[in-house]
DSSP file (Angstrom, degrees, kcal/mol; ACC not computed):
  #  RESIDUE AA STRUCTURE BP1 BP2  ACC     N-H-->O    O-->H-N    N-H-->O    O-->H-N    TCO  KAPPA ALPHA  PHI   PSI    X-CA   Y-CA   Z-CA
    1    1 A X              0   0    0      0, 0.0     2,-0.6     0, 0.0    79,-0.3   0.000 360.0 360.0 360.0 120.0   -0.1   11.2    6.9
    2    2 A X        -     0   0    0     77,-0.1    56,-3.1    26,-0.0     2,-0.4  -0.776 360.0-172.2 -87.9 121.2   -2.1    9.8    4.0
    3    3 A X  E     +A   57   0A   0     -2,-0.6    26,-2.8    24,-0.3     2,-0.4  -0.951   8.1 176.5-119.4 132.6   -1.5    6.1    3.0
    4    4 A X  E     -Ab  56  29A   0     52,-2.0    52,-3.5    -2,-0.4     2,-0.6  -0.997  15.0-154.0-133.1 138.2   -2.8    4.3    0.0
    5    5 A X  E     -Ab  55  30A   0     24,-2.5    26,-3.2    -2,-0.4     2,-0.6  -0.934   3.8-158.1-112.9 118.0   -1.9    0.7   -0.8
    6    6 A X  E     +Ab  54  31A   0     48,-2.8    48,-2.1    -2,-0.6    47,-0.7  -0.900  39.8 128.5 -99.1 126.6   -2.1   -0.4   -4.5
    7    7 A X  E     - b   0  32A   0     24,-2.0    26,-2.7    -2,-0.6    27,-0.5  -0.801  48.9-129.4-147.5-178.0   -2.5   -4.0   -4.7
    8    8 A X    >   -     0   0    0     -2,-0.2     3,-1.5    24,-0.2     6,-0.2  -0.956  27.7-119.6-149.5 151.5   -4.3   -7.0   -6.0
    9    9 A X  T 3  S+     0   0    0     -2,-0.3     6,-0.1     1,-0.3    -1,-0.1   0.813 106.6  52.7 -58.1 -38.9   -5.8  -10.0   -4.0
   10   10 A X  T 3  S+     0   0    0      4,-0.1     2,-0.5    -3,-0.0    -1,-0.3   0.512  81.7 103.7 -77.0  -3.8   -3.8  -12.8   -5.7
   11   11 A X    <>  -     0   0    0     -3,-1.5     4,-2.3     1,-0.2     5,-0.1  -0.674  59.7-156.6 -82.8 117.8   -0.4  -11.2   -5.1
   12   12 A X  H  > S+     0   0    0     -2,-0.5     4,-1.6     1,-0.2    -1,-0.2   0.869  96.1  51.7 -63.7 -33.0    1.3  -13.1   -2.1
   13   13 A X  H  > S+     0   0    0      2,-0.2     4,-1.7     1,-0.2    -1,-0.2   0.839 107.6  53.8 -73.0 -31.1    3.5  -10.1   -1.3
   14   14 A X  H  > S+     0   0    0      2,-0.2     4,-2.9    -6,-0.2     5,-0.2   0.929 106.7  53.4 -56.9 -49.7    0.3   -7.9   -1.3
   15   15 A X  H  X S+     0   0    0     -4,-2.3     4,-2.3     1,-0.2    -2,-0.2   0.841 104.7  52.7 -54.7 -39.6   -1.1  -10.3    1.2
   16   16 A X  H  X S+     0   0    0     -4,-1.6     4,-1.5     2,-0.2    -1,-0.2   0.928 113.9  42.5 -58.8 -52.1    1.8  -10.0    3.5
   17   17 A X  H  X S+     0   0    0     -4,-1.7     4,-2.3     2,-0.2    -2,-0.2   0.891 112.5  52.3 -64.2 -40.9    1.5   -6.3    3.5
   18   18 A X  H  X S+     0   0    0     -4,-2.9     4,-2.4     1,-0.2    -2,-0.2   0.915 108.4  54.3 -63.4 -43.7   -2.3   -6.3    3.9
   19   19 A X  H  X S+     0   0    0     -4,-2.3     4,-2.4    -5,-0.2    -1,-0.2   0.873 110.1  44.8 -57.1 -42.5   -1.8   -8.8    6.9
   20   20 A X  H  X S+     0   0    0     -4,-1.5     4,-3.0     2,-0.2    -1,-0.2   0.865 110.7  54.2 -75.1 -37.0    0.6   -6.3    8.7
   21   21 A X  H  X>S+     0   0    0     -4,-2.3     5,-1.9     1,-0.2     4,-0.9   0.915 112.9  43.7 -57.6 -46.1   -1.7   -3.4    8.0
   22   22 A X  H  <5S+     0   0    0     -4,-2.4     3,-0.4     2,-0.2    -2,-0.2   0.911 112.3  51.2 -67.8 -44.1   -4.4   -5.3    9.6
   23   23 A X  H  <5S+     0   0    0     -4,-2.4    -2,-0.2     1,-0.2    -1,-0.2   0.921 115.0  44.4 -58.5 -44.6   -2.3   -6.5   12.6
   24   24 A X  H  <5S-     0   0    0     -4,-3.0    -1,-0.2    -5,-0.1    -2,-0.2   0.561 106.4-130.9 -79.7  -9.2   -1.2   -2.9   13.3
   25   25 A X  T  <5 +     0   0    0     -4,-0.9    57,-2.8    -3,-0.4     2,-0.3   0.839  45.5 167.8  66.6  33.3   -4.7   -1.6   12.8
   26   26 A X  B   < -D   81   0B   0     -5,-1.9     2,-0.5    55,-0.3    55,-0.3  -0.631  37.4-120.4 -87.0 141.4   -3.6    1.1   10.5
   27   27 A X        +     0   0    0     53,-2.7     2,-0.3    -2,-0.3   -24,-0.3  -0.671  42.9 160.9 -77.9 121.3   -5.9    3.2    8.3
   28   28 A X        -     0   0    0     -2,-0.5     2,-0.5   -26,-0.1   -24,-0.2  -0.994  40.2-128.0-142.0 143.0   -5.1    2.9    4.8
   29   29 A X  E     -b    4   0A   0    -26,-2.8   -24,-2.5    -2,-0.3     2,-0.4  -0.808  33.1-137.8 -91.5 132.6   -7.1    3.7    1.6
   30   30 A X  E     -b    5   0A   0     -2,-0.5     2,-0.5   -26,-0.2   -24,-0.2  -0.790  18.1-170.7 -96.9 127.2   -7.0    0.5   -0.6
   31   31 A X  E     -b    6   0A   0    -26,-3.2   -24,-2.0    -2,-0.4     2,-0.7  -0.870   6.1-164.1-121.2  90.9   -6.5    0.8   -4.4
   32   32 A X  E >>  -b    7   0A   0     -2,-0.5     4,-1.2   -26,-0.2     3,-0.8  -0.696   3.3-161.4 -80.8 113.3   -7.1   -2.6   -6.0
   33   33 A X  T 34 S+     0   0    0    -26,-2.7    -1,-0.2    -2,-0.7   -25,-0.1   0.511  87.0  54.6 -83.5  -4.1   -5.5   -2.3   -9.5
   34   34 A X  T 34 S+     0   0    0    -27,-0.5    -1,-0.2     1,-0.1     3,-0.1   0.562 111.6  43.3-102.8  -2.9   -7.4   -5.2  -11.0
   35   35 A X  T <4 S+     0   0    0     -3,-0.8     2,-0.5     1,-0.2    -2,-0.2   0.570 117.7  44.0-101.2 -19.3  -10.8   -3.7  -10.0
   36   36 A X     X  -     0   0    0     -4,-1.2     4,-1.9     1,-0.1    -1,-0.2  -0.951  53.0-166.1-133.4 118.2  -10.1   -0.1  -11.1
   37   37 A X  H  > S+     0   0    0     -2,-0.5     4,-3.5     1,-0.2     5,-0.3   0.792  94.4  62.9 -67.7 -25.8   -8.5    1.0  -14.2
   38   38 A X  H  > S+     0   0    0      2,-0.2     4,-2.1     1,-0.2    -1,-0.2   0.935 105.5  44.1 -62.8 -42.2   -8.2    4.4  -12.5
   39   39 A X  H  > S+     0   0    0     -7,-0.2     4,-2.4     2,-0.2    -2,-0.2   0.941 114.5  49.1 -64.0 -46.6   -6.0    3.0   -9.9
   40   40 A X  H  X S+     0   0    0     -4,-1.9     4,-2.6    -8,-0.2     5,-0.3   0.945 112.8  48.0 -54.0 -53.4   -3.9    1.0  -12.4
   41   41 A X  H  X S+     0   0    0     -4,-3.5     4,-2.6     1,-0.2     5,-0.3   0.865 110.3  51.5 -69.8 -29.2   -3.5    4.0  -14.6
   42   42 A X  H  X S+     0   0    0     -4,-2.1     4,-2.1    -5,-0.3    -1,-0.2   0.909 111.4  47.4 -63.9 -39.4   -2.4    6.2  -11.7
   43   43 A X  H  X S+     0   0    0     -4,-2.4     4,-2.4     2,-0.2     6,-0.6   0.947 116.1  43.8 -62.2 -50.4    0.2    3.7  -10.6
   44   44 A X  H  X S+     0   0    0     -4,-2.6     4,-2.5     1,-0.2    -2,-0.2   0.916 116.2  45.4 -66.2 -46.4    1.5    3.3  -14.1
   45   45 A X  H  < S+     0   0    0     -4,-2.6    -1,-0.2    -5,-0.3    -2,-0.2   0.851 117.8  44.8 -68.0 -33.6    1.5    7.1  -14.9
   46   46 A X  H  < S+     0   0    0     -4,-2.1    -2,-0.2    -5,-0.3    -1,-0.2   0.912 134.2  12.5 -79.3 -35.2    3.1    8.1  -11.5
   47   47 A X  H  < S-     0   0    0     -4,-2.4    -3,-0.2     2,-0.3    -2,-0.2   0.664  87.9-125.7-117.3 -19.7    5.8    5.3  -11.4
   48   48 A X  S  < S+     0   0    0     -4,-2.5     2,-0.3    -5,-0.5    -4,-0.2   0.606  81.1  95.8  76.8  13.3    6.1    3.7  -14.9
   49   49 A X        -     0   0    0     -6,-0.6    -1,-0.3     2,-0.1    -2,-0.3  -0.893  62.6-155.9-132.8 155.9    5.5    0.4  -13.2
   50   50 A X        +     0   0    0     -2,-0.3     2,-0.4    -3,-0.1    -6,-0.1  -0.034  53.5 136.8-110.4  25.9    2.6   -1.9  -12.6
   51   51 A X        -     0   0    0     -8,-0.1     2,-0.3     2,-0.0    -2,-0.1  -0.614  43.7-132.9 -81.6 127.7    4.5   -3.5   -9.7
   52   52 A X  S    S+     0   0    0     -2,-0.4   -45,-0.2     1,-0.1    13,-0.1  -0.836  76.1  53.5-119.2 159.2    2.4   -4.1   -6.4
   53   53 A X        +     0   0    0    -47,-0.7    11,-0.6    -2,-0.3     2,-0.4   0.597  67.4 161.3 -64.1 147.0    2.4   -3.8   -3.6
   54   54 A X  E     -AC   6  63A   0    -48,-2.1   -48,-2.8     9,-0.2     2,-0.7  -0.968  22.8-158.4-136.0 120.5    3.1   -0.1   -3.7
   55   55 A X  E     -AC   5  62A   0      7,-2.7     7,-1.3    -2,-0.4     2,-0.5  -0.874   7.7-151.1-100.5 114.5    2.4    2.1   -0.6
   56   56 A X  E     -AC   4  61A   0    -52,-3.5   -52,-2.0    -2,-0.7     2,-0.6  -0.781   8.6-165.3 -83.3 132.3    1.9    5.8   -1.4
   57   57 A X  E >  S-AC   3  60A   0      3,-2.0     3,-1.3    -2,-0.5   -54,-0.2  -0.963  79.9 -22.1-117.2 103.7    3.0    7.8    1.7
   58   58 A X  T 3  S-     0   0    0    -56,-3.1    -1,-0.1    -2,-0.6   -55,-0.1   0.907 130.9 -48.5  50.7  43.0    1.7   11.3    1.2
   59   59 A X  T 3  S+     0   0    0    -57,-0.4     2,-0.6     1,-0.2    -1,-0.2   0.565 115.7 119.3  73.0  12.8    1.5   10.6   -2.6
   60   60 A X  E <   -C   57   0A   0     -3,-1.3    -3,-2.0     2,-0.0    -1,-0.2  -0.932  61.4-130.3-103.2 118.4    5.1    9.2   -2.6
   61   61 A X  E     -C   56   0A   0     -2,-0.6     2,-0.4    -5,-0.2    -5,-0.2  -0.311  21.7-173.4 -72.6 141.4    5.4    5.7   -3.8
   62   62 A X  E     -C   55   0A   0     -7,-1.3    -7,-2.7    -2,-0.1     2,-0.2  -0.994   8.7-168.4-129.7 131.3    7.3    3.0   -1.9
   63   63 A X  E     +C   54   0A   0     -2,-0.4    -9,-0.2    -9,-0.2     4,-0.1  -0.493  44.9  68.9-104.5 175.1    7.7   -0.5   -3.5
   64   64 A X     >  -     0   0    0    -11,-0.6     4,-2.6    -2,-0.2     3,-0.4   0.831  67.3-128.0  73.3 112.9    9.0   -3.9   -2.1
   65   65 A X  H  > S+     0   0    0      1,-0.2     4,-2.8     2,-0.2     5,-0.2   0.844 106.9  53.9 -49.3 -44.2    6.9   -5.6    0.5
   66   66 A X  H  > S+     0   0    0      1,-0.2     4,-2.3     2,-0.2    -1,-0.2   0.879 110.6  46.5 -61.6 -41.6    9.7   -6.0    3.0
   67   67 A X  H  > S+     0   0    0     -3,-0.4     4,-2.8     2,-0.2    -2,-0.2   0.906 111.9  50.4 -68.5 -43.0   10.4   -2.3    2.9
   68   68 A X  H  X S+     0   0    0     -4,-2.6     4,-2.8     2,-0.2    -2,-0.2   0.929 112.1  47.9 -57.1 -50.2    6.7   -1.4    3.2
   69   69 A X  H  X S+     0   0    0     -4,-2.8     4,-2.3     2,-0.2     5,-0.2   0.925 112.9  48.0 -61.1 -45.8    6.3   -3.7    6.2
   70   70 A X  H  X S+     0   0    0     -4,-2.3     4,-2.8    -5,-0.2     5,-0.3   0.957 113.0  48.6 -57.9 -50.6    9.5   -2.3    7.9
   71   71 A X  H  X S+     0   0    0     -4,-2.8     4,-2.1     1,-0.2    -2,-0.2   0.916 110.7  50.3 -58.2 -40.6    8.3    1.3    7.3
   72   72 A X  H  < S+     0   0    0     -4,-2.8     4,-0.5     1,-0.2    -1,-0.2   0.936 114.5  44.2 -63.4 -43.7    4.8    0.5    8.7
   73   73 A X  H  < S+     0   0    0     -4,-2.3     3,-0.5     1,-0.2    -1,-0.2   0.859 113.9  49.5 -66.4 -34.5    6.3   -1.1   12.0
   74   74 A X  H  < S+     0   0    0     -4,-2.8     3,-0.2     1,-0.2    -1,-0.2   0.819 122.5  32.4 -80.5 -24.5    8.9    1.7   12.4
   75   75 A X  S >X S+     0   0    0     -4,-2.1     3,-1.4    -5,-0.3     4,-0.6   0.292  81.3 112.8-115.0  18.0    6.2    4.4   12.0
   76   76 A X  G >4 S+     0   0    0     -4,-0.5     3,-0.7    -3,-0.5    -1,-0.2   0.818  73.4  59.7 -57.9 -31.1    3.1    2.8   13.5
   77   77 A X  G 34 S+     0   0    0      1,-0.2    -1,-0.3    -3,-0.2    -2,-0.1   0.756 107.9  46.1 -68.4 -22.9    3.0    5.2   16.5
   78   78 A X  G <4 S+     0   0    0     -3,-1.4     2,-0.3     2,-0.1    -1,-0.2   0.527  98.0  95.5 -97.1 -11.5    2.6    8.1   14.1
   79   79 A X  S << S-     0   0    0     -3,-0.7   -77,-0.1    -4,-0.6     2,-0.1  -0.639  79.9-106.8 -95.6 144.2   -0.1    6.5   11.8
   80   80 A X        -     0   0    0    -79,-0.3   -53,-2.7    -2,-0.3     2,-0.3  -0.307  34.5-138.3 -61.6 135.4   -3.7    6.9   11.9
   81   81 A X  B     -D   26   0B   0    -55,-0.3   -55,-0.3     1,-0.1   -56,-0.1  -0.676  27.8 -90.3 -99.2 155.7   -5.5    3.9   13.3
   82   82 A X              0   0    0    -57,-2.8    -1,-0.1    -2,-0.3   -55,-0.1  -0.289 360.0 360.0 -58.6 140.4   -8.7    2.4   11.9
   83   83 A X              0   0    0     -3,-0.0    -1,-0.2    -2,-0.0    -2,-0.0   0.517 360.0 360.0 -64.3 360.0  -11.8    3.7   13.3
């Protein structure tokens, strides 16, 4: 399962999700929308929104930090761990 997190550092909701990813030791590709126009353009073209955090799960976007955290915790046993 491929996970990509679209985020930026100053976003408190992103920090919540980043903390859970770190705590669960889950392998995620990070896509900072403030450091890469490519990431921002992909997010806006795919979803029509600039809203973060957005977790792409096999290229399907999920918004809302609480939904993302719940999904990560529920699926942690199926997710790839960081090397």
